[in-house]
N, C-alpha and C positions, 0 to 999 in steps of 0.2 A: 504494500500500500504506500503510495507516494505521500511524503510529508513536506513537500515544497510549498511555495506560495505563488499566487497569481495576482496579476494586476487586473482589477475588474472595475474600471471607471464606468459610471453611468453614461448612457447616451444623453447628450445635452437636451435635445428636443423632447425626449420622453420625460426626462427628469423635470424640466421646467414646466411641461404640461401638467405633471402631477402636482407640482407646487401651486398651481392655480386653484386647487380645490380646498384651500385651507379655511374657507368660510368667511372671508372679509366682506363686510358691506362697503359701499363707496365711502361712507363717513369714517369707518374704522381704518380703511386703507389710507385715506388722506391724513388721518391722525398720526399714523406711523411715519408718513413723510414729514409732517410738521415736527414730530419728535426729533428727527435728524437735524432739522433746521435749528431747533432750540439747543440741541447739543453742540451745534456749531456756533453758538453765540448770537443767533439771530434775534433781533428785536421786532422785526416786522416780517410777516409772511403774507404774500398776495396769492390767492387762488383764483384762477380765471377759468370759467367754463364757457366753451364756445360750441354752439349747436350748429351742426352742418350734416345732419343725417349720419350715414356711415362714416363720414370724415370728421365727426365731432372730436373734440380734444379737451384735455384739461391740463393746465400748467400750474406749477407751484414755484413761486419765486421768493427767495429769502435774501436778507442783507447780512447773512452770517459771514464767517471767516473765509469761505470758499475753499477749494481744493486744488492742489497741483495735479499734474497728470498722473503721477504715481499714486497719490492719495485717492484720486477718483477711480483709478483702476482697482485699488483695494476695496473701495466702497461698492463697486459694481461686481466684485467677485463673490460668489456664494460661499459662505462659511470661511471667509478670510480671517475673521476673528473668532476666538473661542468664547463661549458663554461663561467660562470659568476664569477668564482673564480679569485682572483688576481694572477698574474704571474710575474716572473722575466722579466725585460724589453727585454732581448734577447731570451726569450722563443718563439719558432716557432709553438707551438701547441695551441689548443684551446678547442676542443670538447672531448678529451680523447678517441677518436675512431680511429684516423689515423692509428696506427699500425695494428689494427685488420681489419678495413674495407679495407684499401689498400691491405693488404695481402690476405684476403679472395676473393678480386676481381680477383686475379691471381691464387690462389692455394687452395687446400682442406686441406693441412696440414701445419700448422705454428708452428715452433719450435723456441724458443728464449732461448739462454743460455747467462749468464752474470757472470763476474768475478769481485770480489772486494777483494783484498788481497788474503788470502789463500782459501777463500770460493767460490764455484761455484754453481749457481742456474740454473735450466733448467725446463721450462714448455712448454706445447704443447697443441694447439687446433687441433683436428682431426675431420673434418666434417663427414667422413665416419663412424667413431666410434660413433659419436653423433647420426647419422641417425639410427644406429643399436640399440641404447639404448632404452629400453622399457619405461623408466619413463620420457623421454624428458627433463632430467635435464641438468644443465650447468656443464659438466664434463671437468675440466681442468686437463690434464694428466701431471704427473711428468716425467721428463727425455725424451730423444729422442725416436723415434719409433725404433723398432727392425731393425737393419741393417743401421740405420742412424748415429750411433755413430762416424764413421770415418769422417763424414762431419763437426764435431765440433772440430776437433783437432787443428784448427787454433787458438783456444783460449789458447792452452797449452803454459805454460811459461809466460803468461801475468799476470801482477798484477792488471789490470783493463781493461775493455772493454766489448763489447756486440756483439753477433752474432745472426743474424736473418736468418732463413733457410726456404725457400719455397720449398715444395715438392708436388707431385700430382697436377701439374700445368695444370689442365684441361681447364682453360680459355685461356691458351697460346698454349699448345700442343694439338690441336684438330685433328680429323681424317683427314689424308692427309697432315698434317704439316710435313715439311722436315727440314733438317739441314740448307738449304739455307734460309728458312723462319725464322728460329731461329736466324741466323746471321743478317738478315735484321731487326729483332726485336731489336737486340743488338744495331745496328747502330742508329735506331730511338730513343731508350732509351738514348743513349749517346748524341745525338743532343738535346734532351729535357733537360737532366741534365746540359749540357753545357750552356744552355740558362737560366734555372731557378736559377742556383747558380753562374752565371758569375761574380757577384760582390764579392763573397766570394772566388772564385777561382783565380781571377786576381787582378791587382791593387797593390798599394804600401802596403796595409794592408792585404795581402792575409791571410785569416783565415782558409782556408780549402784546403786539398789535396784529390782529388777524383780519384780513379783508377778503371778501368774496365778491368778485366782479366790481371791485372798488368800494364796496359797502362794508363798514366795520362790523365784525361779528360781536354781538353783545353777550356777556357772560350769563349763563343760567345757573343760579345758585340753588342747589337742591335743598338747602337748609333754611331758606327764607330768613337769612340773618337780619336782625334788626326790626322784623315786623312786629308791630305793637300787639297783635293778637296771638302771637306765638306763646303757647302755654308753658313750655319747659325746654331748657337745654342744660346739660350736665356740665360740671367742671371737667377739664381735660384730665383724663386718667393716663398715666404713663407706666410702661412696663419694660425694664431692660431685658434684653435677650442676647444670646451669643452672636447674633447677626445684626445687632443694633437696637435702638430704642423704638418701641411701638407707642403710638399715641392714639387715644380714642376719645371722641366727643359725641355724646348721644343727644338726639333732638326729637321732640314731638312737635309736629306742625299743627297749625290752627285747623279747626274743623271748617268744613265748607260754609257753615252758617256765619262764620266770622270773617269771610272773605268776599270780595266782589267777584262777579262772574269772570272778569278778566284775570284777577289774581288767581282764582281757582284753576282756570284753564292753563295759565302759565306755569303754576307750581306743579302741575301734573307731570311735566317732563316729557321727553320724546316718546316714552313707552306707556304713559298713563299712570295713575295713582297706585294701582295695585302692583304693577310690575316694578315700580321705582322704589318700593319699600325695602328696608334692610340696610346692609353695609355698603358704604362707598369707600372703596379701597384706593388709596393714593400712593404714588411713589414720586417723590420730589414735586409734590403738589399737582402732578398729572394724574387724572382719574384713570384707573385701570378697570375697575369693576363698579358698575352702577346698579346697586340693588341686589337683593338676594340675601340669604341667611348663611352662606358659607358652609352649608351642610351641618350647621349646628342644630341643637334641639335635645330635649330630654326624652330618651327612648328612641325616637325617630326624628329625622330631619324636619325642621319646620318648613311649611309651604308658605307661599305668598297669599295671604288672606285679606279680605276686605277689612276685617276688624283691626288689622295692624297696619293699614296703609299709611297712617300718619307717622310711623316710626322710621327714622332715617339716622344712620350712625356713620360718622366720619372716622375712618381708620387710616392712619399714616404709617407706611413702612419705608425704610431706607432702601436704596438700590442694592445694598449688600444682602438683602433678605429674599431676593428673587427665587433662589433654589429652595430655600426653606419653605417658602409660600407657594411653590410650584407654579410660578407665573409662566404662561404659555407664550408662544411666538406672537400671537395676535394681541397679547396683553388684555385678554378678555376673561380669564379665569384665575382664581386664586383659592388656595386652601390653607387655612391656618395650621401651623405646627401643633402637634398633639398637646404639647406643654401649655399652649395658650388657650386651648379650647374651653376649659372650665372657666377661666377668667372672662373670656369673651361671651360665653353663654350667660353668665350672671349679669353682665352689663346689658346684654340683649334682652334677657327676660324682664328686667326692670323697665327697660324702654318700651317693650311690647305691651306690658301691663298698663303703663301710663297712656300709651297711644290708644289702647283698647278702651280705656275709660273715657278719654276725650271723644272717641268715635261714638261710643254708646250713648253718652250724655250730650252729644252735639255741641261740645265745647262749653257746656254750662259749668259754673263753678261747683266745687264739692261742698261748699258751705253756703249758707244763705247770705242775705244782704248784710254788709258790715261784719262779716265773720260769724253771724248767728248760726249755731248748729242746725243742719238741715234734716227735716223729717221727710223720709221717703214713703210714698204710698205703697210701694211694692218691696218685698224682701224675698231673698232666695233661700230655700231650705235645701241643704246638701245632705245626701244620705248615700248608702251603698248602692241603692237602686237607681240613683240619679238625682236630678235637680228638679224641684218644684217651686213655682212662683206663687207667693201668697200675698194677699192684701193685708197690710199692717193695720190692725185695729187701733193702734196707738197714734196713728196719723191724725192730727187734729180734725181734719175734715171728716174722716171716717168715724172717729170717736164722737163728734158732734151729732152725726146722723143716728148713731146707735143710742146715744144718751137721750135724744129727743124722740125716739121711736116708741117708747113706752111698751105697751103690749105687743107691738109689731116688731120688737127687736129680734125675735126668733125668725120671723119671715125675712127681715133684712139680712140677717146672718146667712140664711139659706140662699138668698139671692147672691150674696158675695161669694159663697162657696161655688155656686154655679158659674159665676164669672171666672173664678180661679181655675176651675176644671175645664174651662172651654177656651182658655187663652190660645189663639191660633199660632202656636209656636212654629209649626212647619211652614205655614203660609208666610209668617214674618221672615223666617229664614230664607225662603225662596225669593220673596220680594226683595230682600236685602241683597242677595246674591245676583239677582237679575238686574236690579236697578243700580247696584253698586252704591247704595246709600241706605241708611237706616230709615224706616218710616217716620214721618213727621209727627212729633208729639209736643207736649207742653205748649199748646196753642200756637205752634210755629206757623207763621203766615196768616194767622187770624187777626181781624181788626180788634182794637181795644174794647169795643162794645161787647164782643164775645167773651173776653176775659172778665170784664166787669160783671157780666151776667152770671158767671160762675163764682166770682170772688165775693160779691156783695152779700149773698145769703149767709155765708159763713161769718163774715164780719158782723152782720146784724145779729146773728145767733150769739156770738161771743159777747156783744155789748148788752143786748136786751135780756136774753135768757140766762146767760152765765154771769152777768154783772161785771164784766171786765171793762176797764177804762179804754178809751179810744186808742191811746198810745200803746197799751199792753196788747190789745187786739191786733194792732198793726205790726208790732214786733213778732207776734205769733205767726201772722200771715207771711212775713218776710222769711220765716224759717220753714215754710211749708212748700213742698214740691207740688205744683210747678210755679207757684206764685212768687217764688224768690226771684224769678226772671223779670218781674214787673214792678220794681220798687217805686217808680213814678206813679203808677196807678194805685198802689197801696197807699202811698203818702197822700194822694189826692182824695181818699175817702173822707166823707164829712165827719167832723168830730162830734157833731150833734145829730142824733137820729130822731125822726118824727115818731 
């Protein structure tokens, strides 16, 4: 049996064709190109989309350091750098594949031109020409394709910078693809880039200016920082590890009822409220993973559920943690090391519980007006057989009816029991799942007259039958669910009753 070795290089055309299937969207592919620009010190990146049917193209121009001919050849070579090599702390790359795999996922011709001082270098991959090559070699072409020279003029007059040009975009401009589809793709890519680079695009230390067809990309902040209705944000928690310090900051966003329609739509994010819940994993302030629960959970992994859609958690890792966190080539998946899972699970459990409470109570405070303890009309009874919901007879409104019912008290209690046993739990659950919103309660959307019609009989009973002062009765009402949400109406009740 032979024990020698053989040289078995892959065929270039077949290998590059295989790399096209890594699953990039146009937005995520562009984000990989922008990563390279940032690593090269760019402060401004211009992305231009040009529609021309099958001849449509996308160019990405930065004002970074640029590359010499040898540096460009290295950047265009697959696997020229090892993912285990040490890198600068602010480097956003890892595998040495992003420029190529991201580009090939969208186009068949990739041209990169770069300027450093007086010299310009230009190299090109062309999958059609590679497929036609008889020897199956790795042919990296010099200069732009015939007819593509005008698309590189943006580099003219610059002392440094790099331009990436995508042509023959067969993965984008497919049969039946129209200009409207192209414009929709641009909008989707802009939303993705606004999310991925939001910390670099905004804030006091703005490090990047990103433009699409000359229009600045505005950052999308998933945490609604500084919004007056935001119910909770945690202090930053830090955990030292062998691969660097991890930082976590937990957030619960405002309920829909506390937002305008425009704010609610904007805060939903590119994928919508339910999909965007969970952890937001950053490396050097660049978003890697937008939402999801990282496979965490007690017993089984948590799913993305409506009840927890207001929970979002910022998690920062250094670029030395890529291997430990299993960051993939597309920068789209991450898995925390086993040593961090209990800590992250505890933080996430607390955040999910807080978010669930805000979602269930539509953002209403847990206490009454001015901190008065709140009496809830319903209570949950937990047992081994499950949960039952009971009307709490200690609630002032329920107690008032029972106290005043005299010989009819038994009949009233029987009625309450019927209501308890016929709560349409399944219907409520289905409606919530289908409508992605809890049913409206607590007089939401009702005019003040409807609230007064329910409120006044209890106030009158407290003052006339029970002999309470007007102020004491009002304090009691402000501690009653759901009247705690209407302090102005309670304060406006007359002090003297006829």
